[in-house]
N, C-alpha and C positions, 0 to 999 in steps of 0.2 A: 605667665603675666608680664614678666621684664621682657619676654621677646616680642610680645604684643606691643608694650611702648615703644621698643626700637622700630619695629615695624612702621607703625602708627606716625613717629617722628619722621621717617623716612619718607613716607607718603606725603605728608605734610609739607616737608621741604621740596619735593618735585611737584606738588600740585598746589600751589598757594591760592587760598580763598575757595578751593573746591571742598564741598561737604563738611565745612568747619564744625557745625553743630554736631555731626556724626562722629567725626574724628575725635572732637573734645570729650563726648559723651562715652565713647568707648575708652579713651584715655582715663577718664575718671573710674569707670569700672575696674580697670585694671589696676589703679592705684588703691581704690579702697581694699581689692583683695591682697594687697601687699602692705595693708594697714596703714597706709600714707593717707590718714583721713583729712587731714587740714587741706592737702593738695587736691584730692578728690572733690571735695566739697566746693573748693575755689572754682574748679573748672565745671561742677554741676551748675553752680551760679552763672557763669559766663554762658552756658548753653540755655539757662532759664530767661537769660535777657533777649534771646533771639526770638523770632517768629516761627522757628521750626516746631514740626510736630513733636519734637523730644522735650519742648520747653516745660510742660507740666510735670512730666516725670521727673526731669532733672531738678526743679525745684523742690518737689517730694524727697528726692534722694538726699539734696543738700540739706534739707531740714532734719532727716534722720542722722546724716553724719554729724550734725551739730550736737545732737543727743549723745553719739558716740564720744565726741571730743570732750564733752561736760564730763563724763565719766573718766574717760582715758586721763584727763588733765586734773582730776580731782586730787588734791594734796594728801598725803597720809601722815600722820603723827610719827615722828621718828624718836622721841625722847623717852618712849617706855615701850618695851616689847609688847606688852599686851594691849596697849593703844594701837599700836602698829598693826598686829593681827585683827583687832576690831575695825581698823580701818579698812584693811583687806576685805573683811568679811561684808563690809558696807558695800564695797565695789561689787563683789559677788552678787549680792543682792539687786544692786542696780542693773547689773547686766542681765540677771535672770528674768528681771521685770521686761526688758527690751527683748529678750527671747520670746517670752510669751506675746509681747505685743506685735511681734513681727512674724508670728507663727507662719510657717510656709513659704516665706520669702528667702532671698539671699541674705537678707541682713539678720535673720534668725540665727544662721550658721556663722556669720562673722562675729554676733555676740556672743555665741557659744566658744568661739575662739578665744576671745578675750576672757571669758568666764574661767575657761581652762587655765589660761596663763596665769590668772591670779591664784587659782587653786594650787598649781606648782609652786608658785612663789611663796605662799604660805608654808607649804612643806620644807621648802628649801630654807626658809628662814627659821622654822622650828628646830630643823636638823643643825644649822649652824650657831643656835644658841641654845643647845640641848643641854649644855652644863650649866646654863645660867637659870634654867627653868626647873621647877619641881617635877620629878619623873621625866625628864627631857627625852629620853630614850623611848619610853612607853609612847609619849605623845607624837614622836616621830613616826613611829610603826603604825600608830591610828590614822596619822595623816596620810602616809602612803596608801594603807588600806582603802581610806575613803576615795583618794584619787584614782586608784585602779579600778575601783567599784564603780564610781560617778562617771568616769570618762573612757568606760570599756570600748566604746565604738570610736574613740578617737585614733588618728593615724598615728599618734605619739604613744600608743599604749604599750607597745614592745619596748619602747624606750624607758617607759615607767617602771616596768616590771624589771628590767636590768637595774635601774637604780634603785630600787627596793631590796633587790638581792644583794646589790653592793652595800647597802647600809647594815644588812645582817653580816655581811662578810667583815664589815668594820668592826661590828660589836663582838665578833668571835675573834679577832686580831686584837683588838683593844683587851679582851679579855685574857687572852694568852701572855699578852705584855705585863698585865698588872699581876697575874698569879703564875707562879713558877709551875708549868705542865709537870714537872718531876717531883713538885711538892705534894703533901699530903692534904693541902686545902684546896687544891684544885678540883673543879666539879667538871669532870668529863661530860657529863648529861647535859649541862648547861651549854658547853661549846657545841656538842653534838647538834643541840637543839638550833642554835644559830646557824650552823653550816647547813644542816637540812632544810631550813626554812629558806635559805638563798638558793639551794640546788633546785627546790621545787619551782621557785620563779623563774630561775634561768631555763629550767627544762620546758616550762611553759612556752617560752620564746622559741627553743630549739624545735618544738612540734610543730610551728607554723612554716610551711614552706614559702619561698619568694620574699623573704623580708630580708634587709640588710642586717638586721640585728642578730639573725641566726648565728652566723660565723663567730661575732663576737660572744654570744651567749654559750656557744659550744666550749670556746677557749676559757671562759669562766667556770664552767662545769669542772673542766680538767684541773684548773688551778685551785677551785676549792677542795676538789677531792684529794690533791696532793697535801694542801696544807692540813686537811683533817687526819690524813695518815700519818703525816709528820708529827703532830702534836700527840695522836694517840700512842704512837710508839714512845714517845717521851714519857708518857703518862703511865706506861706498863710498869 
């Protein structure tokens, strides 16, 4: 989409006044896919003002993007963590309404992208504030589980699986820091559970050929195994 904008700008400079409505319409299409909804809507409105064949469609697209911007720009309360999460949930519900409304069009998928971003932001927020929340670690695990289940078809799924695995490894390392592995109170089964949960998630990524995250996941598997072996030896 970025390359398309560059080439359209180049065409426009070299061919002043030619096919203006077509050029602007295609610029708007590229911009909306780059999530620059305000710029895309402005260009669609310019096309709608012309007498070209694209005017009607451009006007309709501009109106849809105005709906996008109303959700995108909606303020979320920041004075309370629960109000913040509730505000994000409201945004998710609003995006879901647009998904259903524009089923089968490009706007369904753009709305899905926005819904997914909010879902990921919710998990990130809970993870960052897990010590302030009751059972914060468990809430984070539930959030990640819902994220990878709901967005299984996303292009970002392998990133989410790695992030989920990283969280389990963070729990394992925090536990090993809190409780001396050489002491009697150390629960090796709990540590083993954390690490094996991480390994399972990393392995899911490694099994997929052709994804860039595969190499990263392979390295994390080796690191997790090395960490588990080290702590296990200390606990003997």
